[in-house]
N, C-alpha and C positions, 0 to 999 in steps of 0.2 A: 901611817907612815911606816916604813920598813926600818929594821934596826941597823941595816948597812948604811944609812944616811941618805940614801936616794929617795927622791919624791916618788911615793906609791900612787900611781895614777889609776883611779877606779874606773874600770871600763864602763862606758855609757853606750848602751845600744842605740843605734840610729832609729830615727822615727819609723823607718820602714820595717826595721827588725822589731821595734816595739809593737808596731801595729800588727806585724805578722804573728808575733808571739801571743798577743792578746787573743783570747778565744773568740771566735765569731759565732754568733748565734746560728745554730743549725736549723734549716727549715723544718717545720713541724708538719706532720700529716694533717691535711684539711678535713678529712673524714673523722667523724667521732668514733671513739673505740667502743663504747657501749652506752647503754641508757643510764647506767649508775654513775658514769664519770662525765656528765654533760657539763658540769661546771668547770672541769679541767679543760674539756675540749673548747669551751667558750673562752677561757683565759688564753689558751694557746693561740686560738683563732684571732683574738684581738692583739696578742703580741706580734703575730706574723703580719697582721695588717699594719700595725705601728711600724715594723721593720720596713715594710714596703713603702710606706709614706715617707720614711726618714732615710731611705737609701740614697737619695740624691745628695744628701748633706754628709754622708759617711767620710767622703774624702776631706772635708773641711775639719772634721773632728779628729781625724787621723793626723793631719798636718798640725793641728793645734796640740794634740798629745805628744807628737815628735818634738815640737819646739819646747814644750814644758820639760820633757825628759832631757833634752840637750841643755836646757838652762840649769837644771838640777845637776847635770854632770859638770858643767862649767863651774857651778858654785863649789861643788866638792873638789874639783881640781884646783880652784883658787884657794880654798881653805888648805888643801894639802900643800900647795906651793907656798903659801904664807908660813905654814909651819916649817916647811923645809928651808925657807929663807932664814928663819931664826936659827936653825941648826947647821946650815950651810951657807956658803956665799953664793947668792944668785946674782947674776949679773943684771945690771940695769937694763941692758937690752932685752933680756928675757921678760923683766917685769913690764917693760913698755909694750912688748908684743902681747903679753897677757892682757894688759889694759886695752889695747886695740882690740884684741880678740873679744874681750868682755863688751866693749862698745859695739862691736858688730852684733854680739848676741842680743844686746838690748835693742838695737835697731830692728834686728829680725823679729824680737818679741813684739815691739811696737807695731811692726807691719802685720805680724800674726794677729795681734789684738784688733788691729783695724779690720783685717779680713774676717775675724770672727764676729765683730759688730755688724759688718755688712752682711755676713752670712746669716746672723740672727735676724737683721732687718728684712733680708730676702725671705727668710723662713716665715716671719710674721706676715709678710705680704702674701706669700704663697698660701699661708693658712687661711688668710681672709679671701683670697681668690678661691681657695678650695671650698670654704664655707659658702660663698656666693654661688660657686658652681653647683654645689650640693643642693642649695636652695632652689636655684634655677631648675636643676634636675628634678627636684620634688614637684615644682610648679609645673613643669613640662609633663611629668608622669601623671599629676592631677588632671592637667588638661588632656592628656592623652586618654585617660580613663573616661573623662566627660565626652570626648569626641568618639571614643568606642561606644559609649552609651548612646550618644546621639545617632551614630551610624547604625546600631542595632535598632533604634526606634524607626530611623528611615527605612531601614530593611523591612521592618515589620509593616510600616505604612505602605511601602512599595508593594509587599505581598498582598496587602489588603486591597490596594488599588488595582493590582493585577486580577485579584479575584472579583472585585466589583466589575472591572472592565469585562472579564469573562462572563459574569452573570448578566451585565447589561447587553453583551453581544448575544448571549442565549436568549434573553428576553426580547431583544430586537428581532431575532430570527423567528422566535415564537409569535411575536406581534405581526411580523411580516406574513408568516404563514396564516395567521388568524385573519389578517386584512384581506389576504388573497382570498381566503375561504369566504369571508363576509362579502367581498366584492362579487365573487361568483354567485353567492346567495342573492345579493342585491340584483345582480343581473337577471337571475332566474325569477326572482320576485318582480322585477320590472316587467319581464316578458309576461309573467303570469297576470300582472296588473293590466297590461295592454289587452291581453286576452280577456280578462274580466270586464274591462271597460267595454270592449266590443261586444261581449256577451250581454252586458247591461243594455247597451244600445239596442241590441237585437231583441232582448226582452221587452224594452220599452216600445219598440216598434210593434212587437206582438201584442203588448198590452193596448197600444193605441188602436191597433187593428180590432182587438177584442171589444174595446170600448166603442169603436166605430160601428162594429157589427151589431152590438147591443143597441146602440143609438138608432142604426139603420132599421133594425127590427121594431123598435118602438116607433120610429118615424113612419115605417110602412103601415103600422095599425092606425096611426092618427093623422097621417099627412093630409088626407083630404079634409078632415075636419079642421085642422090647424090653418090650412090654406084658406078655407072659407072664412075663418074667424079673422085671420090677418087681413084679408081683403075688406071684410066688413069693417074691421077697425080703422084701416086706413080710409075708407070711404066716410067714416063718421068722425074723422079728426077734427074738422071745424066746429063740430058740435059738442065735443067731449068736454071741453072746459065750461061750455054753457050749462051742461047738466051738473058738473061738479062744483062750479063757483056760482053761488046765488047773488052775485054782485049786480048783475044787469048787463044788458047788451052793450051799453056804452063802454064799459070797462073792458069787455072782451075785445071790442073792436079797436081799442086805442093801442098805439105802438109804444114799445118800452118795456122796462122791467116792472113787473107787479110785486109789491111788497106783500108777502104772505101774512095772513092775520089769524087763520084758524087751522085746526087739524081736520082735513076732509076725509082722511082714511088712515086707519091704523090696523095693522095685521102683523102676524107672525111669519116671517119669511124663511129664515134658516133655523136649523136646530143648534142653538147656541149663539155665539157672539157673531153679529152681523158687522164685518170689518170694512166692507167696501161696497159703493153704489156707483152706477153708471147708466145714463140715459142713452138708449139705443134709438133715438128719434124723439118725437114729441109725446108719444103715448106708450112707448115700450121701454122698459128699464130692467137692468139686471142687478142681482145681489150676490155677494159672496161672503162666506164666514168660515167659522171654525168646523163646520160639518163637511168641508172639503168639496162642497157642490156649488156650482154657479147656477142661479135660477133666473129665468126670464119671465117677466110679468108684463101685462098690459092694463091700462086703465079702461074701464067700461063705464057706460052711463049709470048713473045712480050712486056715484061716489064709491065705487067698488074697484077692486083690482082682481085680475084673474091670471093664474100661472099658465104661461104658454109652454115651456119646456125647460129641461134641466140639462146642464152641460157636466158630465162626470170625467174624472181622470186625475184630479189633484189627490195627493196622498196626505196632505196636511192642510192646515188653514190657508184659505185664500186671502192674500194681503192687499191686492190692488187690482182694479178692473179698468180696461179702456176699450174704446170702441172705434172701428174703422168703418165709416158709412159707405165708402166706396166699394170695398170688398165685402161689406157686411160680415165682419169678423170681430169676435170678442177676444181680448187678450187678458190673461189672468196670471198674475204672479203668485207664488205659493212658498210656504215654509219648507217644503220638501226639496228645496234647492233647485227648483225648475220654474219656467213659465211656459204656458200652453196657449195655443191659438185654435179657436173653434170657428166653424161657419155657422152663422145664426139660422140661416135657412134650412140647412141640412142637418144641423146638430153634430156634425162630424169633427173629430179631433184632427186638425191638420198638421200641426208641428208642435213638437216639444223641444224647448231650449233648455239644455241640461248641463252647459259647460260652467257650472257655478259650484262652489264649495261650502256655502252657507245658506241660511234663510234668505230668499229673495224678497225684499221689502216693497219693490215697485217695478213695474215694466209699462213702457209706453211706445206707441207707434211713432216712426219717423217716416219722412218721404222716402221714395226709392226702395220700397219693400223692405224696410229695415225696423228693427226693434231694439230699443236700449232697456237694459235691465240692471238694477242696482241691488247690491247684496250686502249682508252683514260681514262678509269676508273682506271688506274694504276695497271692493272692485266694482267697476262698471264694465259691462259687456255689451258690444254692439253686434247683433246677429242679423242674418239673412233670412227673411221670412219664407223664402222659396225651399230652402233645404235645411235650415235650423242651424247652419254652421256659424262659428264665431268669425266676425270680420276683424274686430279690434278689441283689445283689452285696455282699460284705463285704470290707474291705481291713485286714487285721491289720498289715500292714507288714513281714511276714517270711514266708519261704518255708514252706509247709505240708508237714509230713512224714506226718501221720496225722490222721484225724478219727474221732470215735465218737459214736453218738446216745445221748441222754439224754432219753427222752420226746419232748416237742416241742422241747427244747433240743439243743444238740450241742456237743461238745468239740474243740478243734484243738490239735495239738502243733506247734511250730515250731523253726526253726533258731536263733532268738534265745534259746532255752533257756525259753520261756514256754508255758504252757498257758492257753488262753482258752475261757471259757464263753460261748456265744452264745444269743441268742434271736432266732428267725427274723423277729420283728416290730420289732426294733430294728437300727440300722445299726452300733452299736458293741458291744464285748463287755460282758457282764454282770459277770464276774469275770476276774481275771488272776492267775497265780501263776508265779513264776520258779523253775525247778528248777536242778539242778547241772550240767546239760549239754543238749545238743540232744535234743529229746523225739522218739524214733524211733517209739513205738507208745503207744496208749491203748486200754484194755479196761475197759468199765464193768461193775460187778457186776450180777447179775440183780435184786438188791433196790434197785438204783440208789441206794444210799447212799454208795458209794465207787467208786473206780476205781483201777487199777494202770497205771503208765507205766514204759517203760524209756528209758534215757538213754545218751548217748554217753560218759559218764564211768564206764561199766561198773558201773551200779547200776540198781535198780529202786526204785520208791516206791509205797506206797499212800497215797492222798489222800482225805480226807473231802470229798465232792462239795458238801455243804451249806455248809461253812465254809472249804473250800480249805486246810485244815490238813493237813500230812503226818502220817499215822498210823504208818507203819513204813517202813523202808528195808531193801532186800535186796541182798546181794552176797557175793562170794567172791573169794579171791585168784586162783583160776584163771579166774573168769568174765570174758569179754571180749565186749562188744557187737560184733557182727560188721560192721554197716554202719549208714548212716543210715536203712535201710528195714527194720531188724531188728525182728521182732514178738514181743510177749509175750502171755500169755493167763492169765486166771483160770479156775479150775475152776467148774463150774456152781453149786456150793454155796459158793463163795469159801473153800474150805479150803486150796487150794494156788494157788501162782503158779509158772508155768513160763515159761522163755526159753532160746533156743538161744544158744551160744557160738561165738566165732570158731574154737575148736579142735575143733568138731564135737560136743561134748557138750551134753546137755540137763540144765539146772539146775532142780530143783523145791524151792521153799521152802515151809515151813508159813506161812500167811498172818498169824496173829495172833502167833506166837512168833518169826517171822523165821528160824526154824531151817532149815538146808539139809537137806531130807529125803533127797534122792538126786540122783546124776548118772548120767544114762542115756548110755552110750556103747558098750557091749558089742554087737558085730555091728550097729553102727548107722552113723552118718555118718563119712566120711573128710575132709568138707570143712566150711567154715563154715556153720552153720545159719542160715537166713534167717527162717523162719516156723514157728510152732507153732499148733495148734488142738485144743481139748479137746472130746471128744464130748459132746453135750448130755445124755446119760444119766449122765455122770460116770465112765464106764469107757471108757477108750481115749484116747490122745494122738497126734495126727499131727505130724510134723516134716518140713521139707524143707530142702535145702541148695543150694549154687551148681552142683552137677554132677548134675542130673536126679534125684537120689534122693529118694524119700519113704519114711519109716519109720512103721510103726504100732506104738506102744508099748502093752502091756497089763500 
């Protein structure tokens, strides 16, 4: 208060002036001055970050500071005025004006307080939003880092996949080139194979010509003597069995099958195993075995046999013999994957059937100049006898152990225990029947109404060829099938069935009653019997074993 009695009004700066007079924080440099003042730079950086965050609320604080400053000025003015009232006469109007002014100040203060509260609330909300945004930002950055890592992995995988694709393409190109080269080689090998097959055929023809020349030379030396012997033998046929069989004239003259009772002749036929026998009439027969030779014998008076000729050409064991009386030809199958045809009168090798890939187990004559052969390569081949070419191939699916002719049809026995009936005009079997074991042999009756077969289960069976129904079974406790190539035989009038056993005995059964008629063993075989053959006249049974021996039973 002034001494002259007037109210001293203290000047109060306006909020704007107060705000302007207050020092503003100057922006600090963002870069660090030096490595020794890192903590100062960090403090300055954080203060600058705080100022940036709070800059949007700067106007609110300025307004608040202005209101506070104005209120303080008003209070000082009021105090000064109150003191001046006591010393001087202040009019009521002035007091009322001051009161109203003070009321306005309070109102403004209230409004400013409300604004401050709202600003604080907004600040808190903004802080929360900022925290949430910061957290979301951190999460997004983490997710971004993961995605960047995943992208890097995928890029690596893509790079590997591209490398693998390139490698696969290179390998494909290499394999394609290799395949082309192998195809070219295969083509060249195929051409070479065809040439070799042709060469083999030519060599076989030359070999056949060589054997024929050799046989012809041998034939020229002995032809006259052999012809005389054959003519003499044919002239003496009615008396042959009279000399061999001491039973009597009544027995010889009777018709029908004669049951053999004793061994009339025993001799060594082939060098090694004798696997097949075949009658070439009533007094001539052929043998074949492991010595690769087919030998032809004849019966002579006095219970003896005489070798007539030999048929050479096979390179391995002879497995099956067959006889064509019309053309006087002998057919032999062999383990050298071929079958061969000779003329018995000249001894010449006529045809070689070679379109087979494994051992030929059996071969038989068929009508119309045809031959059927079965092999271990699970095929049957139908050949033309005139040129040796294959007419048709059959695929039964099992190794063939024996074949038998049935008119224009033929039968085959297999390792899968089945017998199949074939028609040469069809590719598949007409009928099939399953037996009790591997079918080692088949022999068709002369009336072609039935056939008998032997099996590895040590039994034989008679089967109706029209219905494929088993009619009779034959067996014995002592009978044992000797091998997979063991042969059985029916007598010409189908009265008896004969088969050789592993113990060297010959078992003969009655066909219709299945009765075991006899066992032939005295002065006979000492080894397993492989083959048997009944004389077409019904009188006489041939048998062979694994040790050269052939026996004639009468």
